[in-house]
SEGURO-474454 format. One record per residue (C-alpha): x negated, y negated, z; chain. Coordinates in nm, 3 decimals. Each point is the difference from the previous one (the first is absolute). Example, Ala and Ser with C-alpha at 12.3 -4.5 7.8 and 13.67 -1.06 7.14 Angstrom:
<nodes>
+---------+---------+---------+----+
:      px :      py :      pz : ch :
+---------+---------+---------+----+
:  -1.230 :   0.450 :   0.780 :  A :
:  -0.137 :  -0.344 :  -0.066 :  A :
+---------+---------+---------+----+
</nodes>
This chain:
<nodes>
+---------+---------+---------+----+
:      px :      py :      pz : ch :
+---------+---------+---------+----+
:   0.313 :  -1.844 :   1.134 :  A :
:   0.384 :   0.092 :  -0.110 :  A :
:   0.167 :  -0.100 :   0.306 :  A :
:   0.295 :  -0.117 :  -0.089 :  A :
:   0.115 :   0.240 :  -0.284 :  A :
:   0.250 :   0.250 :   0.001 :  A :
:  -0.036 :   0.297 :  -0.225 :  A :
:   0.250 :   0.297 :   0.053 :  A :
:  -0.091 :   0.321 :  -0.183 :  A :
:   0.197 :   0.308 :  -0.146 :  A :
:  -0.252 :   0.209 :  -0.056 :  A :
:  -0.142 :   0.340 :   0.044 :  A :
:  -0.290 :   0.209 :  -0.041 :  A :
:  -0.280 :  -0.248 :  -0.121 :  A :
:  -0.019 :  -0.223 :  -0.225 :  A :
:   0.243 :  -0.224 :   0.108 :  A :
:  -0.061 :   0.026 :   0.354 :  A :
:  -0.364 :  -0.081 :  -0.071 :  A :
:   0.052 :  -0.353 :  -0.081 :  A :
:   0.247 :  -0.125 :   0.207 :  A :
:  -0.270 :   0.146 :   0.258 :  A :
:  -0.257 :  -0.166 :  -0.074 :  A :
:   0.224 :  -0.292 :   0.005 :  A :
:   0.132 :   0.095 :   0.363 :  A :
:  -0.434 :   0.017 :   0.072 :  A :
:  -0.022 :  -0.332 :  -0.134 :  A :
:   0.288 :  -0.146 :   0.238 :  A :
:   0.288 :   0.027 :  -0.196 :  A :
:   0.325 :   0.154 :   0.193 :  A :
:   0.108 :   0.288 :  -0.209 :  A :
:   0.308 :   0.198 :   0.046 :  A :
:  -0.012 :   0.350 :  -0.113 :  A :
:   0.365 :   0.116 :  -0.068 :  A :
:  -0.005 :   0.394 :   0.074 :  A :
:   0.254 :   0.271 :  -0.032 :  A :
:   0.137 :   0.146 :   0.369 :  A :
:  -0.248 :   0.313 :  -0.092 :  A :
:  -0.338 :  -0.274 :  -0.096 :  A :
:  -0.232 :  -0.047 :  -0.251 :  A :
:  -0.078 :   0.352 :  -0.105 :  A :
:  -0.355 :  -0.085 :   0.007 :  A :
:   0.034 :   0.027 :   0.321 :  A :
:  -0.007 :   0.370 :  -0.003 :  A :
:  -0.292 :   0.021 :  -0.303 :  A :
:  -0.090 :   0.308 :   0.133 :  A :
:   0.262 :   0.197 :   0.067 :  A :
:   0.157 :  -0.109 :  -0.301 :  A :
:  -0.321 :   0.084 :  -0.225 :  A :
:  -0.166 :   0.282 :   0.181 :  A :
:   0.237 :   0.167 :   0.256 :  A :
:  -0.200 :  -0.168 :   0.257 :  A :
:   0.199 :  -0.130 :   0.346 :  A :
:  -0.238 :  -0.263 :   0.017 :  A :
:   0.192 :  -0.273 :   0.165 :  A :
:  -0.326 :  -0.243 :   0.006 :  A :
:   0.049 :  -0.187 :  -0.422 :  A :
:  -0.325 :  -0.207 :  -0.055 :  A :
:   0.090 :  -0.083 :  -0.320 :  A :
:   0.309 :  -0.141 :   0.103 :  A :
:  -0.130 :  -0.159 :   0.274 :  A :
:  -0.280 :  -0.216 :  -0.211 :  A :
:   0.287 :  -0.124 :  -0.241 :  A :
:   0.271 :  -0.087 :   0.297 :  A :
:  -0.182 :  -0.134 :   0.286 :  A :
:   0.139 :  -0.332 :   0.104 :  A :
:   0.328 :   0.033 :  -0.153 :  A :
:   0.324 :   0.004 :   0.164 :  A :
:   0.229 :   0.319 :  -0.048 :  A :
:   0.341 :  -0.062 :  -0.042 :  A :
:   0.242 :   0.280 :  -0.077 :  A :
:   0.295 :   0.014 :  -0.247 :  A :
:   0.235 :   0.233 :  -0.168 :  A :
:   0.075 :  -0.144 :  -0.309 :  A :
:   0.201 :   0.196 :  -0.075 :  A :
:   0.267 :  -0.134 :   0.173 :  A :
:   0.186 :  -0.301 :  -0.043 :  A :
:  -0.167 :  -0.170 :   0.323 :  A :
:  -0.341 :   0.091 :  -0.032 :  A :
:  -0.034 :  -0.122 :  -0.323 :  A :
:   0.173 :  -0.334 :   0.071 :  A :
:  -0.273 :  -0.029 :   0.315 :  A :
:  -0.260 :   0.079 :  -0.243 :  A :
:   0.118 :  -0.299 :  -0.270 :  A :
:   0.062 :  -0.246 :   0.330 :  A :
:  -0.407 :   0.104 :   0.072 :  A :
:  -0.119 :  -0.092 :  -0.358 :  A :
:   0.198 :  -0.295 :   0.025 :  A :
:  -0.239 :  -0.115 :   0.241 :  A :
:  -0.326 :   0.105 :  -0.174 :  A :
:  -0.265 :  -0.188 :  -0.238 :  A :
:  -0.070 :   0.329 :  -0.188 :  A :
:   0.217 :   0.329 :  -0.023 :  A :
:  -0.223 :   0.284 :  -0.068 :  A :
:   0.096 :   0.328 :  -0.176 :  A :
:  -0.128 :   0.339 :  -0.140 :  A :
:   0.297 :   0.163 :  -0.028 :  A :
:   0.074 :   0.162 :  -0.341 :  A :
:   0.205 :  -0.304 :  -0.191 :  A :
:   0.313 :   0.223 :  -0.058 :  A :
:  -0.025 :   0.073 :   0.392 :  A :
:   0.004 :  -0.402 :   0.113 :  A :
:   0.238 :  -0.077 :  -0.287 :  A :
:   0.244 :   0.297 :   0.123 :  A :
:  -0.009 :  -0.244 :   0.344 :  A :
:   0.050 :  -0.336 :  -0.143 :  A :
:  -0.344 :  -0.106 :   0.046 :  A :
:  -0.148 :  -0.045 :  -0.288 :  A :
:  -0.193 :  -0.324 :  -0.126 :  A :
:   0.313 :  -0.158 :  -0.160 :  A :
:   0.201 :   0.075 :   0.293 :  A :
:  -0.221 :  -0.151 :   0.239 :  A :
:  -0.147 :  -0.229 :  -0.182 :  A :
:   0.330 :  -0.193 :  -0.087 :  A :
:   0.121 :   0.014 :   0.362 :  A :
:  -0.376 :  -0.107 :   0.159 :  A :
:  -0.184 :  -0.237 :  -0.317 :  A :
:  -0.274 :  -0.074 :   0.204 :  A :
:  -0.063 :   0.396 :   0.065 :  A :
:  -0.361 :   0.118 :  -0.158 :  A :
:   0.173 :   0.401 :  -0.102 :  A :
:  -0.305 :   0.228 :  -0.020 :  A :
:   0.095 :   0.308 :  -0.170 :  A :
:  -0.281 :   0.301 :   0.007 :  A :
:   0.063 :   0.319 :  -0.199 :  A :
:  -0.169 :   0.292 :  -0.159 :  A :
:   0.068 :  -0.134 :  -0.386 :  A :
:   0.099 :  -0.341 :   0.011 :  A :
:   0.400 :  -0.152 :  -0.021 :  A :
:   0.067 :   0.125 :  -0.379 :  A :
:  -0.068 :   0.244 :  -0.249 :  A :
:   0.114 :   0.395 :  -0.029 :  A :
:  -0.138 :   0.110 :   0.328 :  A :
:  -0.008 :  -0.327 :   0.224 :  A :
:   0.240 :   0.212 :   0.250 :  A :
:  -0.240 :   0.327 :   0.001 :  A :
:  -0.167 :   0.067 :   0.284 :  A :
:  -0.326 :  -0.084 :  -0.011 :  A :
:  -0.256 :   0.011 :   0.349 :  A :
:  -0.354 :  -0.094 :  -0.060 :  A :
:  -0.110 :   0.295 :  -0.127 :  A :
:   0.283 :  -0.032 :  -0.274 :  A :
:   0.004 :  -0.359 :  -0.050 :  A :
:  -0.336 :  -0.107 :   0.051 :  A :
:  -0.232 :   0.295 :  -0.102 :  A :
:   0.157 :   0.250 :  -0.243 :  A :
:   0.168 :  -0.205 :  -0.230 :  A :
:  -0.237 :  -0.298 :  -0.027 :  A :
:  -0.263 :   0.212 :  -0.139 :  A :
:  -0.229 :  -0.068 :   0.375 :  A :
:   0.038 :   0.418 :   0.057 :  A :
:  -0.091 :   0.138 :  -0.324 :  A :
:  -0.327 :  -0.277 :  -0.021 :  A :
:  -0.132 :   0.153 :   0.319 :  A :
:  -0.058 :   0.335 :  -0.130 :  A :
:  -0.243 :   0.129 :  -0.329 :  A :
:   0.221 :   0.057 :  -0.310 :  A :
:   0.183 :   0.427 :   0.088 :  A :
:  -0.075 :  -0.064 :   0.390 :  A :
:   0.308 :  -0.036 :   0.191 :  A :
:   0.059 :  -0.356 :   0.175 :  A :
:  -0.154 :  -0.047 :   0.313 :  A :
:   0.149 :   0.052 :   0.328 :  A :
:   0.096 :  -0.372 :   0.115 :  A :
:   0.000 :  -0.134 :   0.364 :  A :
:   0.376 :  -0.158 :   0.105 :  A :
:   0.020 :  -0.343 :   0.010 :  A :
:  -0.220 :  -0.147 :  -0.244 :  A :
:   0.232 :  -0.135 :  -0.286 :  A :
:   0.282 :  -0.060 :   0.271 :  A :
:  -0.216 :  -0.262 :   0.230 :  A :
:  -0.168 :  -0.138 :  -0.352 :  A :
:   0.360 :  -0.064 :  -0.106 :  A :
:   0.118 :  -0.132 :   0.343 :  A :
:  -0.287 :  -0.225 :  -0.007 :  A :
:   0.092 :  -0.130 :  -0.322 :  A :
:   0.378 :  -0.074 :   0.098 :  A :
:  -0.160 :  -0.163 :   0.309 :  A :
:  -0.142 :  -0.248 :  -0.301 :  A :
:   0.308 :  -0.097 :  -0.132 :  A :
:   0.215 :   0.013 :   0.262 :  A :
:  -0.272 :  -0.291 :   0.104 :  A :
:   0.005 :  -0.181 :  -0.356 :  A :
:   0.380 :  -0.015 :   0.039 :  A :
:  -0.024 :  -0.148 :   0.322 :  A :
:  -0.216 :  -0.281 :  -0.157 :  A :
:   0.239 :  -0.100 :  -0.296 :  A :
:   0.276 :   0.011 :   0.245 :  A :
:  -0.179 :  -0.294 :   0.193 :  A :
:  -0.008 :  -0.146 :  -0.342 :  A :
:   0.363 :   0.061 :  -0.120 :  A :
:   0.207 :   0.072 :   0.298 :  A :
:   0.068 :   0.310 :  -0.165 :  A :
:  -0.081 :   0.390 :   0.035 :  A :
:  -0.003 :   0.239 :  -0.269 :  A :
:  -0.037 :   0.439 :  -0.063 :  A :
:  -0.342 :   0.096 :   0.044 :  A :
:  -0.066 :   0.350 :  -0.147 :  A :
:  -0.261 :   0.262 :  -0.087 :  A :
:  -0.080 :   0.348 :   0.024 :  A :
:  -0.174 :   0.269 :   0.052 :  A :
:  -0.027 :   0.041 :  -0.398 :  A :
:  -0.113 :  -0.332 :  -0.062 :  A :
:  -0.251 :  -0.030 :   0.271 :  A :
:  -0.131 :   0.305 :  -0.105 :  A :
:  -0.076 :  -0.106 :  -0.342 :  A :
:  -0.091 :  -0.326 :   0.112 :  A :
:  -0.300 :   0.202 :   0.184 :  A :
:  -0.065 :   0.213 :  -0.307 :  A :
:  -0.023 :  -0.312 :  -0.203 :  A :
:  -0.365 :   0.044 :  -0.066 :  A :
:   0.056 :   0.345 :  -0.183 :  A :
:   0.338 :  -0.118 :  -0.139 :  A :
:  -0.141 :  -0.290 :  -0.152 :  A :
:  -0.286 :   0.233 :  -0.229 :  A :
:   0.259 :   0.235 :  -0.028 :  A :
:   0.209 :  -0.295 :  -0.179 :  A :
:  -0.260 :  -0.114 :  -0.209 :  A :
:  -0.250 :   0.255 :  -0.125 :  A :
:   0.254 :   0.348 :   0.041 :  A :
:  -0.241 :   0.175 :   0.225 :  A :
:  -0.136 :   0.009 :   0.309 :  A :
:  -0.342 :   0.167 :   0.145 :  A :
:   0.132 :   0.278 :   0.211 :  A :
:  -0.058 :   0.085 :   0.359 :  A :
:  -0.319 :   0.236 :   0.028 :  A :
:  -0.147 :   0.225 :   0.268 :  A :
:  -0.240 :  -0.221 :   0.202 :  A :
:  -0.352 :   0.204 :  -0.212 :  A :
:   0.147 :  -0.201 :  -0.314 :  A :
:   0.030 :  -0.343 :   0.098 :  A :
:  -0.072 :  -0.244 :  -0.248 :  A :
:  -0.176 :  -0.215 :   0.239 :  A :
:  -0.187 :   0.222 :   0.254 :  A :
:  -0.077 :  -0.376 :   0.236 :  A :
:   0.350 :   0.005 :   0.086 :  A :
:   0.101 :   0.378 :   0.103 :  A :
:   0.054 :   0.204 :   0.347 :  A :
:  -0.328 :   0.184 :   0.166 :  A :
:  -0.041 :   0.189 :   0.269 :  A :
:  -0.313 :  -0.037 :   0.233 :  A :
:  -0.238 :   0.334 :   0.163 :  A :
:   0.242 :  -0.002 :   0.301 :  A :
:   0.327 :   0.036 :  -0.187 :  A :
:   0.131 :  -0.412 :   0.024 :  A :
:   0.072 :  -0.102 :  -0.351 :  A :
:  -0.017 :  -0.367 :  -0.092 :  A :
:   0.089 :  -0.208 :  -0.316 :  A :
:  -0.268 :  -0.124 :  -0.221 :  A :
:   0.130 :  -0.412 :  -0.123 :  A :
:  -0.225 :  -0.107 :  -0.248 :  A :
:   0.277 :  -0.088 :  -0.319 :  A :
:  -0.313 :  -0.216 :  -0.110 :  A :
:  -0.181 :   0.317 :  -0.112 :  A :
:  -0.316 :  -0.145 :  -0.109 :  A :
:  -0.052 :  -0.209 :   0.241 :  A :
:   0.070 :   0.186 :   0.309 :  A :
:  -0.148 :   0.344 :  -0.120 :  A :
:  -0.358 :  -0.165 :   0.005 :  A :
:   0.059 :  -0.095 :   0.419 :  A :
:   0.149 :   0.397 :   0.034 :  A :
:  -0.337 :   0.144 :  -0.174 :  A :
:  -0.200 :  -0.187 :   0.239 :  A :
:   0.225 :   0.116 :   0.262 :  A :
:  -0.049 :   0.402 :  -0.034 :  A :
:  -0.408 :  -0.118 :  -0.099 :  A :
:   0.069 :   0.118 :  -0.361 :  A :
:  -0.102 :  -0.253 :  -0.252 :  A :
:  -0.107 :   0.268 :  -0.216 :  A :
:   0.345 :  -0.020 :  -0.124 :  A :
:   0.044 :  -0.365 :  -0.153 :  A :
:  -0.322 :   0.179 :  -0.200 :  A :
:   0.266 :   0.274 :  -0.133 :  A :
:   0.249 :  -0.103 :  -0.290 :  A :
:   0.264 :   0.252 :   0.101 :  A :
:   0.002 :  -0.225 :   0.338 :  A :
:  -0.149 :  -0.358 :  -0.090 :  A :
:   0.306 :  -0.176 :  -0.134 :  A :
:   0.410 :  -0.002 :   0.060 :  A :
:   0.033 :   0.159 :  -0.329 :  A :
:  -0.259 :   0.237 :   0.061 :  A :
:   0.173 :   0.135 :   0.323 :  A :
:   0.328 :  -0.040 :  -0.153 :  A :
:  -0.142 :   0.259 :  -0.243 :  A :
:  -0.141 :   0.232 :   0.216 :  A :
:   0.261 :  -0.019 :   0.319 :  A :
:  -0.067 :   0.341 :   0.096 :  A :
:  -0.343 :   0.037 :   0.012 :  A :
:  -0.004 :  -0.381 :   0.195 :  A :
:   0.255 :   0.153 :   0.265 :  A :
:  -0.190 :   0.327 :   0.030 :  A :
:  -0.305 :  -0.177 :   0.060 :  A :
:   0.133 :  -0.255 :   0.227 :  A :
:   0.168 :   0.266 :   0.194 :  A :
:  -0.321 :   0.226 :   0.073 :  A :
:  -0.157 :  -0.376 :   0.111 :  A :
:   0.282 :  -0.077 :   0.225 :  A :
:  -0.005 :   0.347 :   0.163 :  A :
:  -0.358 :  -0.051 :   0.160 :  A :
:   0.145 :  -0.246 :   0.246 :  A :
:   0.271 :  -0.102 :   0.273 :  A :
:   0.201 :  -0.229 :  -0.151 :  A :
:  -0.092 :  -0.267 :   0.275 :  A :
:  -0.381 :   0.000 :  -0.089 :  A :
:   0.112 :   0.003 :  -0.377 :  A :
:   0.219 :  -0.317 :   0.102 :  A :
:  -0.252 :  -0.149 :   0.134 :  A :
:  -0.215 :   0.002 :  -0.299 :  A :
:   0.274 :  -0.145 :  -0.195 :  A :
:   0.039 :  -0.301 :   0.222 :  A :
:  -0.382 :  -0.090 :  -0.039 :  A :
:  -0.004 :   0.009 :  -0.391 :  A :
:   0.353 :  -0.152 :  -0.063 :  A :
:   0.187 :   0.365 :  -0.064 :  A :
:   0.401 :  -0.091 :   0.051 :  A :
:   0.196 :   0.282 :   0.125 :  A :
:   0.249 :   0.095 :   0.214 :  A :
:   0.064 :   0.294 :   0.231 :  A :
:   0.256 :   0.232 :  -0.060 :  A :
:   0.189 :   0.023 :   0.357 :  A :
:   0.229 :   0.237 :   0.153 :  A :
:   0.329 :  -0.133 :   0.137 :  A :
:  -0.166 :   0.079 :   0.363 :  A :
:  -0.302 :  -0.219 :  -0.095 :  A :
:   0.196 :  -0.315 :  -0.104 :  A :
:   0.197 :  -0.035 :   0.287 :  A :
:  -0.387 :   0.004 :   0.159 :  A :
:  -0.091 :  -0.223 :  -0.272 :  A :
:  -0.189 :  -0.304 :   0.193 :  A :
:   0.076 :  -0.180 :  -0.361 :  A :
:   0.385 :   0.104 :  -0.005 :  A :
:   0.022 :  -0.125 :   0.367 :  A :
:  -0.200 :  -0.347 :  -0.049 :  A :
:   0.227 :  -0.095 :  -0.322 :  A :
:   0.332 :   0.059 :   0.221 :  A :
:   0.121 :   0.322 :  -0.179 :  A :
:   0.115 :   0.116 :   0.320 :  A :
:   0.229 :  -0.143 :   0.335 :  A :
:   0.154 :   0.170 :   0.300 :  A :
:   0.375 :   0.014 :   0.021 :  A :
:   0.152 :   0.029 :   0.334 :  A :
:   0.262 :   0.255 :   0.099 :  A :
:   0.340 :  -0.023 :  -0.067 :  A :
:   0.321 :   0.163 :   0.019 :  A :
:  -0.069 :   0.195 :  -0.300 :  A :
:  -0.383 :   0.132 :   0.067 :  A :
:  -0.248 :  -0.045 :   0.224 :  A :
:  -0.331 :  -0.212 :  -0.087 :  A :
:  -0.219 :   0.006 :  -0.220 :  A :
:  -0.307 :  -0.083 :  -0.236 :  A :
:   0.143 :  -0.078 :  -0.320 :  A :
:  -0.084 :  -0.158 :  -0.407 :  A :
:   0.062 :  -0.408 :  -0.016 :  A :
:   0.138 :  -0.156 :  -0.331 :  A :
:  -0.264 :  -0.105 :  -0.202 :  A :
:  -0.052 :  -0.347 :   0.064 :  A :
:  -0.096 :  -0.238 :   0.272 :  A :
:   0.078 :  -0.343 :   0.046 :  A :
:  -0.246 :  -0.241 :   0.130 :  A :
:   0.242 :  -0.309 :  -0.002 :  A :
:   0.302 :   0.065 :   0.154 :  A :
:   0.082 :   0.288 :   0.295 :  A :
:   0.205 :   0.301 :  -0.075 :  A :
:   0.185 :   0.212 :   0.316 :  A :
:  -0.165 :   0.256 :   0.202 :  A :
:   0.106 :   0.355 :  -0.134 :  A :
:   0.345 :   0.174 :   0.104 :  A :
:   0.092 :   0.326 :  -0.025 :  A :
:   0.249 :   0.135 :  -0.247 :  A :
:   0.338 :   0.036 :   0.117 :  A :
:   0.233 :   0.237 :   0.154 :  A :
:   0.296 :   0.117 :  -0.282 :  A :
:   0.253 :  -0.315 :   0.078 :  A :
:  -0.223 :  -0.097 :   0.322 :  A :
:   0.103 :  -0.406 :  -0.054 :  A :
:   0.328 :   0.087 :  -0.161 :  A :
:   0.200 :  -0.200 :   0.324 :  A :
:  -0.250 :  -0.196 :   0.016 :  A :
:   0.003 :  -0.160 :  -0.358 :  A :
:   0.339 :   0.019 :  -0.051 :  A :
:   0.050 :  -0.254 :   0.279 :  A :
:  -0.143 :  -0.208 :  -0.167 :  A :
:   0.245 :   0.020 :  -0.333 :  A :
:   0.248 :  -0.299 :   0.039 :  A :
:   0.323 :   0.153 :   0.067 :  A :
:   0.198 :   0.085 :  -0.303 :  A :
:   0.225 :  -0.221 :  -0.146 :  A :
+---------+---------+---------+----+
</nodes>
């Protein structure tokens, strides 16, 4: 798919490497410049928890298929070699802070002047300009906290919920990927590269765009509420009698509620004004949710969802991660791949990039590299310095 394109990545942690990781999955030659100590994401369990776990599935996800070149950019020789590598690239991708890349002489102005066809992709916490452009971001700060996402997930007065790592990073990585591909298309027409930038902040603001748009126009929002007060009980989580959770997907409440009543053999609810209409269900949400809770507690999830399917009630299971890995539908959708053993780690089952190409081949999965595994190989490909 992307054979013949070269990407040089100067990235650490997640958001930048995630974008180039998908490019590697799709066949691009991605050269990862690392310090001799390696990307800290290799040691994420030790750095965050002190757990001396030598394997790092989070690192592997975003770095498989790349070639690692270890360079000390604090030395004149290391920086000169990095520039020679970048001269061979179609794309240079970095998620180092703007002041760090500028100090190295690897800022966008310098590299685009040197290499006008280059697509320079910058991923930051908060953007390239403004008072906090140099501030550390990370997924938690740039995507979740400052954008309003975390605050909108909890009812007023309650603390923000705990979050799972990598969500904002990976959305930002996919955003970066889209920008890179757009710039490569433009270069195909004009012959010129350009700077493409995004940030955790910018991506998070876009993801919260519905709420921010409503706040901007109307000056207020409907806050998050407990599930017992959900304004549309037809879009809510419920627990079956066997303890397994599921979600109802009745966005068109008046269309879907009669079907649910039929599935539960509770057509009598349609005669009660508190249940019969979307307005009534909204006004009496606690009663509606309590009534449904009592009905759902009478049967297992499998029994309930079989009835749902019979009566065209829309639903989805709430799966634990172990259940996701065993889900036949996720498997059929192409969500997983088998990565072979490499120098860095053993063979393993992994999450796939989220796109399947039906008209063009992509290479088979390749393992993540060890630090500097390909230094000699890649440098041997370069022209001797002038």
